[in-house]
N, C-alpha and C positions, 0 to 999 in steps of 0.2 A: 335870414341870410341863406342863400342857396349853398348847397354842399356839393363839391366836385372832387372826384378822385382822378388824379392824373397818374398813369403808369407809363414810364418811358425813360428817355435818356437824359443824362446830364453830362455835358462836356464843357471844358474851359475853352473859351473863344480866344484865339491868338490871331489878331487881325492887323493888317497893314493896308494902306492905300497905295496905289500905283497909277501912273499915267495910263497904262493899259494892262490887261491881263496877260501874263506870260504865255508865249508860244512854247511848244515842246523844245526843251533844251535852252530856253532863254532865261537869263537873269535880268530882272527889272529892278532898278533902284526905286524905292518907295519910302513911305513914312507919312505920318508918324505911326508907331506901333501901339496897339492897345490890347490889353488883356482883360477879360471879364467873364462872368457866368454865362453859360449858354446851353446848347443842346435843345432839341425840339421839345422834349418833355419839360425841361427846366424853364424854357422860354414861355411855353404855354401855361405852365403852373404860375409863373410870375405874372403873366398878363391877366389871368383870371383872378388872381388874388388882388392885384392892383385895381381891378374893376369892382371889387367888393365882395367876391365870393369867399366862402370858407373852403380852402383847398388843402387836400391831403396829397402829398407827392410820394410816389413809390419809385425808387431807383437804387443804384449801387454806385459807390465811390471808391476810389483807392485810398490807402492809408498814407496820403502824401499831402503836401501843402495845398494843392489844388482842391483836394477833398475837404480839407479844413475850411478853406475859403468858401466852398459851396455851402457848407453847413451854416456858416456865418451869414451868407446871403439869404438863405431861406428863413433863418431866424429873423432877420431884419424885415423880410417881406411878410411876416406872419403866416408863413406856409407851414402846415403840420409836417414835421420831418421825422416823426416817430418810426416810419417805415422806410427810411433811407438807411441802407446798410453799407458797412465798410468792408471791402474785400481786401484781405491782407496780401493776396497773390497778384491782383491786377492793379494797374495804375488807373487814376481817374481819366476818363475820356478826354480827347482834345480835338478841336476843329481848327484847321489852318485855313484862314480866310483872306482872300485878296479882293479888294474893292477898287474898281477903276474910276476914272474921272466922270463917267456917265452913271455912276452909282450901281453898275452891274457888278456881280460878284462871282467868284469861283471858290469852291469849298471842298476840302478833303477832311473827312471825319474818321478818327480812330476811336472806336467806341470804348475800348478798355473795359472797366468794371461794369458799366451799365449794359454791356452786351451779354452779361452772364446772369441776368435775372432769371430765376428758376420758377417752376410751378409751385414749389413749396414756399418761395418768397411771396408770391402773389396770394396763395391760400391764407397766409397770415393776415391779409387785409380784408378778408371776406366780410367781417363786421362793418367796416367802413364803406365797402361797396354796397352792402345791403341798405345802409342809411343814406346813401348818396342820391342826389337829384339827377346826376348824370356822371358818366365815366368817359374820360377823354384818353385816346390812345394814338400813337404814331407807329411807324415801322422802324424806328431808330433804336431798336432793342431786340432781344431774342424773340423768335416766333413763339417759343414755349410760353413766354410771359404774355404775349398778345392773345393767344388762343385761350389760356387759362382765365385771363381777365374777362374776355367776352363770354365764356361759359358761366362764370360767376355772376356777371351782370344779368345775363339771360335768366339764370336760376332765380334771381331776386327781382326780375322785371324792371331793371334799371336801364334807361336808354343809354346807348353807346354812340359816341362820335369817334369814327376812325379817320384819322388823317394819314393816308397811305404814302407817307414820305419819311425818308427818301425811299423810293420804291424798291422793294425786294419781293420775291415770290412768297406767297403765304397761302394757307388752305382756304380756297374760295368759299367753302361751305360755311365758314363763320359769318359770311355776309348776310345770311338770313337773320342773324341776331344783331345786326348793326342797324341802328336807327338813322344815322346821318353819316355820309361819307364825303370827304372834302379834298378831292385831288386837285392839283393844278393841271395845266394843259398837258405837261409831260406825263404825269401819273395817270391822267385820264386816258391817254394813248396806251400806256402799258396795260391798263385794265381792259380797255374796249377795243383796241386796234384801230381807233379812229383818230386821225390827226385833227386836233382842235385848233382852228384858226379864226373862227367867227361864230356867231350865234347858231347858225344852221348846223355846223359841225359839232358844236357843243351839245346841241340837242340830240344829235345822233349818238354821240358818245354817252351822254347821260342816260338815254333810253337803254342802251346795251348794259350799262352798269346797274340800272334799276332792275332789269330782268334777272340779274344775279341774286336778287332778294333784298337789296337795300331799300328801305322805305323812301328816303330822301337823299337825292344826289345834289351836291353843291360843287360846281367846278369853279375854282378861283382863277381869275383872269388878270391878276396884277392890278394895274391902275384902272382897268376897265370895270372892275367890280367882280361880281360872281354870278354864275348862271345856276338857276334853281330848276330842278325837275323832280316832281314827286308823283308822276303818273298823269298829270295834266298835259294834253297833247303838245301845246306850244312851248311849255316851259316859261321861264321869266328871267330876264337879265336885271339884276339889282346893281345899279350903277355905283361905281366907286366915287371917291372925293378927290378933286385935284388939289395937290399940295406941292410944295417945292421939296422934292426928295433929296436927301443927303446920303442915305445908306439904306438900300432895300433889303439887306440881310435881316431875316427874322420877320418879314412882313406876313408871311403865311402863318407863322406861329402866333403873331398878334391877332390875326383874324380868328384862328381857332380858339384861342383863349377867350377872346371877346365874345365869340359865338356861344361857347360853352356857358359863359356867365349869363348872357342875355336869354338864351333858350331855357336855362334851368330856372330862371325867374318867371317863366310863364309867358314870355313874349311870343308872338307869332313867328314863324320861320322867317318871313320877309323882314319883320322888324329886327329880329336877331341878326340877320345878315347886314342890315343897315348899320346896326350898332357895331358889328364886327368890322365892317368896311371903315368905320370911323377910327376904331382902335388901330387897324392896320395903317391907315393914312397918317395918323399922328406918330406912329412908331418910326416911319421912314424919314421923318424930319429930324431925327437924332442919329448919332453914330452908335453902333452896337446892336446887340440883340436884347437880352433880358434887361439891361439898364435902360434901353430905349422904350420899353413898354410904358404907355401912358397910364396915369392914375384916373380913378373914377371921376373926380371933379373936372379934370381936363377933357375927358370924353363927353361928359354931359354938357359942359360949356360949349364945346365944339358943335355938338348936335343942336343946341339951343340957337346958336348963331345961324344954323341952317333952317330954323323953324321946326325942329323935330324934338319930341319929348319921349325918349326911350331910355330906360334905366336898367 
């Protein structure tokens, strides 16, 4: 069983549907309302665990009902919560999510406790990082935590996946120790200055990001799939799967959790991307983020129906 360490955010998702996303100053009547576990780190940890990996999750929660529900969630998902700390001063993070009739979403995140992860908190996990097959990070936590995690992984020669979302500025020098970076179109623009609208512009953006020191650049393109560049001149579009989407919230997290699982098991990058695309596709057929992540058997059955054998 592959071992993955995820360092990142946990927030409770507070979601409601609406006919359209509110304009500034507008109140829209919506419903129904749903509450559930979320946050990019929590979603990705859940996705990887449901795919079959042994996952250790590092985050912080508040000493409140949302924090207690989070611990119950990770226990039920068989995620190692030994390094999930409770902060007596901060509340558990929360995400306010609106989803419209076209399954597009608008999200405001209050990080709360998970935004206060320190260097010392991460240093406690060094043994787990040393044992890991891969480490998975996002930018939805403190920069201190991100930098420390990358340094520890580099020290022990453990590959790192950085999902630079939601984008915030970070020390670009850490990219030389990042094995895989997985921005979407918006984050690729923030990193490269190139507006990504097709394969040609994706290649331009990926080349610029690759020049920053990252071995493998994967730009996620929603339902189109993901664009791969690792120094080969033309790059490669790995097509996504067509499904009837109900809620696209968390699709990127599903991709990253699925990719971490598949690449840590020794699959090629392209096969890992195909696997990740299938995890993302299945996730958007259900409402929610972490609760919508598919299980290993569902993913494998989906791929078998397409004539593909990737585990």
